[in-house]
N, C-alpha and C positions, 0 to 999 in steps of 0.2 A: 772361444768361438772364432772360426776362421773368417777372413775378410769376405769370402763369398757368402757365408751364412749370414753375416751381419747385413750385407747388401740385400739379400733375399728377404730377410726379416724386415728391413726398412721398406722395401718395395711392397711387401704384403700390408704393412701398416698404412702406407700411403694409399694403396688401392682401396683398403677398407674405408679410410677417411674420405676418399674421393667419392665412393659410392654413397656414404652417409651424407655428404654435401649435396649430391644429386637428389637424394630422397627428401632432404630438407627443403630444397628448392621446389620440388614437386608438391610437397605439402603446402608451401607458401602459395602456390598457384591455386590450390583447392581451398585456401583459407580466405581468399578475397571475397568481397561482398557479393559478387555475381554467383560464386559457387555456394556460399552460405545461404543465399536466398533460395537457390534451387534445392539444396539438401535439406534445409529446415522448413521449406514450403512457407516462407514468410516474405513473399515478394509484394510490395517493396519493403525492404528492411527499414525499421525505425532508424532515425539519425544516429542514436547512440550505438546501435548494433553495427551500422555501417562504419562508424569511426573505429570500433573495436576490431572489425574485420580487416580494415586497412592496417591497423597497428599490428595485428597478428601476421598478416601476409608480409608486411615490411620487416618485422622482427625475424621471421623465418628465413627470408632472403638474406638478411644481414648475417644471421647465424650460419647459413649455408656458405656464404662467401668467406666467413671467418674460418670455418672448418676446411674449406678447399684451400685457402691460403696456408693454413697450418699443415695440410697434407703435403704441399709443395716445399715447405721449409722445415719439415720434421727433422730434428737432430738425429745424427747417426749413432750416438752412444746408446747402447741397449737399455741401460737403467732409465735414462731420461725418456727414451722413446716409449718404454713400457708404462711409465707414470702418465705421460701425456695421452697415450692411447686409452688407458683405463679411465682417466678423468673425462675425456671427451666422450667416450662410449657411455659413461654413466650419466653425465650431465646433459648432453645434447638431446637425448630422447625426452628427458623431463622438461627441458626448456621448450622443445617442440610441442609436447603435449599441452603445456601451459598456454602457449600461443594459439594452438588450434582450438582449445576450449574457450578462450577468452571471448570470442564473439557471441557465445551462447550464455554468458553469465551477466546478470544485472549487477553493476557495480554498487558498492555500498552507497547509500544516499546521504546527503548532507542536509536534508530538510528538517531533521529533528534534533533537539537538544535534550540532554538529561535534565530533569527538574526534581528537586528533592521533595516537593509537595505533590506535584501533579504526575510524577513519573517521567513524563516527557512533554515537550511543547514544540511548536514550530519555530525554526530559526529565522529571525528577522532578516529580510533581504535575500533569502536563499532562492536559488534557481537550480533545480536538479530534476532527475527522473525518479519517479515512484511508480512501481508496477510497470516499468518500461515506457511510461508516458510523462512528458515534461510537466512540471508544476512550478508556479511562481508564488513566493510568499512576500507580502509587502513589508515595508520597514517597521511596521508595528507588530509583526509576527502573526498575521492573519492572511487568509486567502481572499483575493478580491481587491476592489478599489480601496486604496488607503484613505482613511477618514480620520480627521483630528478628533480627539475625545470630546472637545467642546461642541455641542450640537448647535447648528445654525438656527437662528430665530425662525419660528414658524415651521420648522421641519419635524416630521414624525420619524422616529427610529424604531426599527425592528431588529432585535438581536437573536440570531439563530444559534442554538446550542445543539451539538450533535457529534457524530463520529464520521467515519470515512464516507458514508452515504451523503451527508450534508456537505462535507468537505469537497466532494466531487471526484472521488477516486476513479482513475482511468479516463477522466475527462480533461483534455488539455487546455481548453479555453475557459477562462473564468466566467465570461458572460453567458456560457451555456449551462451553468450550474443553477439549480432552482432558486437559491436565495437571490441571485442577480436577476433572474427572470421575474420573480415576485416583485422586486423593486420596480422593474419596468412596467409591470401590470398595474401597480398601485399608485405610482407617483404621477402627479399632474403639476402643471405650473401653479395652480391655485393651492395645491396641497402636496408639497414635495415630501417624498418618503425615501429614507435611506435604509438599506438592509445591510447589516454587518454579519458576515459569515464567521462566527466564532467557533466553528467545528474543527476538530483535530482527529485524524485517523486513530482508531482504537479507543477513543474516549468512552467512558461510561458515566452514568449520572453522578457518581461520587466526584469525578473530575470536573464535570460540567458545573456542579455546584461551586467548587473551589474557583473555577475560572470566572463564574458569574460574580462571586463575592469579591474578586480581585480585579483583573483587567476588564472584565465585562461591564462592571458597574461604572467605569470611567466613561463609557460611551453614552450614559444617560438614556437608556432605552425606554421607550414608551410601551413597547410590547416585547416580551420574551417568548420565543417559540422553541419549545423543547421537542426535538425530533428524536423519536424513540424507535429503536430497532431491536429485534429479539435478542441479539447477542449482547445487548446492554445488560442483560441479566446474568449472563454466563461468562462473558469474556474476561471479566476482572478476576475470575477464580483461577486463572492460569498465572496470575502475578504472585510474586513472592510475598507481598504484603497481605495477600488474602489466602495464603497457604499453598500457592502453586510453586512451580519451580522456575518460572521465567521472569523476564523484565519487560515483556511486550515486544511484539514483532517490529514495532517502529525502531526501538533501540537495537534489537538483534540485527536489523538490516541497515544500521547506520554506521558510517565511518566514525571511529572514535570509541568503539566498543572495547571489550576487555581483551580481545586478541590484538597482537601487534598490527599496525597499519599495513605493513607489507603482506602479512598473512591474510588480512581481510580482503585485500585486492587480488588474492591468488585464485585463479579459476580451479586449480587442482584442489585447493582447500574447500572451495564451494562444493565441487562434485563429490569430494570425500565425505562431507557432511550429508549431502543428499543420499549418497550410497549407504551411509550408516543409518539414516532415517528409513530407507527402504528395507534394510535388513530387520530393523526393529518393528516397523509398522506395516510392511507389505508394499506391493507395487503402487497402490493408491495411498500415498502418504497422508493426504488430507483426510481421506476416509478412514484410514487406520487410526489416525490421531483422534478423530471423532469417536471411534469405537472405544478408545481407551479413556476418553473423558468420563469422569464421574457424572458430569452434568453438561448437556449441550442443548442447542436450540430445539432439537427434535423431542427431547424430554419435555420441554415447555409446552409443545403442541400436543403430544400424545399421552403424557403422564402428568397432568397438572396437579394431581392430588398427592404426588410423592412428597415425603417429608423434606427431602433436600431441595426439591423444586420450590416448595412453599417457603422454606428458609431463605433461598436466594431471592425470591420475590420480596419478602419482608425487608431484606437488606437494601435491595434496589429502591423499593418504594420509600424507605426512610430518607434516602438521598433526594428523591423527587419531592417528598414532603418538605424538606429543607428549602428547596427552590420555591415551592408554593408559598411558604412562610416568608421568605425573603422578599418576594414580589408583593405579597399582601402588605407587609410592613411599610413598603415604600410607595404603595399606590401604583405599582407597575402591572399592567395587564399581562396575563400568562395564558398561553395556549399550548395544547399537547397534540402533536402530529404523530400518528402511528404508521410506520412503514412496514409493508409485508416483505416476506422472502419468497422466492419463486415457487417452492413446493406448495405453498398455501393456495396458489391459484388452481391447482388440480382438484382440491376438495376444500373450499373455504369453510363450509359448514362444520366439517370434522376437525379442521386444523387451526381454527381461529380462537382457541382458548386464550392465548396471550393478549390478543386485542380486546377480548371481552373483559379480562382481568383489569387491564389498564383503563378501559373505558369506564368501568364501574368505579375505579379509584378516582378518576377525574370527576365523575358525576357527583360523588359524595362530597367533593370539595368545591363544587361549583366552578370547576375549570373547564372551559370549552375544549372539546376533543374532536379531532378529525381522524377517522379511520380510513386510510387510503387503500385497504385491500378491496372492498367493494367498488370504490371509486375507480381504481385502475382497471379492475376487471370490466367495469362498464365502459370505460374509455377504449379498451382493447376491442371489445365486441363492436362498439360503434364504428371503429376504424377498420374492422375486419382484419385484424392482425392477432397473432398469438400473443398471449400475455408475456411469454418469454422475450418478445421483442422489446419489452420495456426495461429489461435488465441485462447487464453484461455478464453477470454470474448469479449465484443464488441470492446475493444481497444487493449489489451495486447497480444503480440505474444507468441505462443507456441515455443518449442525448434525447431520444423521444420520451423516455421515462421522466427525465428532468423537466422537459417541456410540459408534459401532462400534469405532473405533480405541481408545478408552479401555477398552472391555470387553476387547479382545484384549490390550492392553498390560498391564492389571492382572492378567489370568489368566496371562500369560507371566511376569510378575515373581514371582507366587506359585509357579508351577511350577518356575521356575529357581532359587528360593531366593535371589534377589538382595537381599532385605531381611532375610535371616536373620543375626542377629548373629554 
């Protein structure tokens, strides 16, 4: 190759890398929080998304500066130049794509720990995001005010058992979750009441029973409130120990899973998994997954007489029965609170079979039971709001929903005498 050809080749490579650097700098401008807020229609961005956007924009600008510097210092030897150009051309777009996607990906959470008995539990002292909303776990591994196990003299204690609804999924402030609100409604200087939120996202009665027999018992509760949601019957069926193929969404979205840490943090890896899920399950991933489920919440409402539905109920009620017996053996009061899902508000009469089944179960065992489906429908009508305003999605309560549930639960506890010594 002549000297003129080598110089032309070098100039071409430098020009290509210079244009690439300019494009990367432009992508950096469009990856800042101001642009992400406009493009994603999420103004204002949550703090975690803002931080990710700033990291992405800064990373792209640094990458652009590096490519530009490389273009100015590109070696003239053809073999070296060819290797450098190919490497930069292959890696720079991947790095740029990773940085551009980062603001739109929820980082793996650190709220959950793997547990050989329970499957997972909350990490003591953790502060992290879950569902894009910050959550704090106290030093004893529960949400809410940290309380010592030893109960203060003269104090009555209520232990709440439940899943993400009782945990307060998508609610950032602990004091706005209904167990804390119930405490505020019940506690007086003459009769102090402490409410312990023992709920963990994704838990079902089999886990709630184990928690009650272990850590829950150390709090010396006077009243145990079992908060029941329809997916308590079906959610466990997705776990490997019950014949499913997963380990629970809490572990799947936690840092420290089976994939390497660097891969768990990768936005490309996240979107590749989402893309594969869309190919398998269709554009509506959640809906497609429900259609492929052998058993789901809709089957409980619409086909209560199916053999597999009744088998799932028997298994679930066996765990609840164990909680009933544990409380009875220790003289601890027990109450059952039934939470609705949003589709039930459209036609309560036709879709309330699960509540009827659990109400009858509780009645036969002399366990007080509060069905919140009619109660919340009544509250919504009294406030002239749609029932959907009480929930953030099909299952989880809004701040208004937590407030109204707390009011009903506190009044029911008082009327039922569940905290009467």
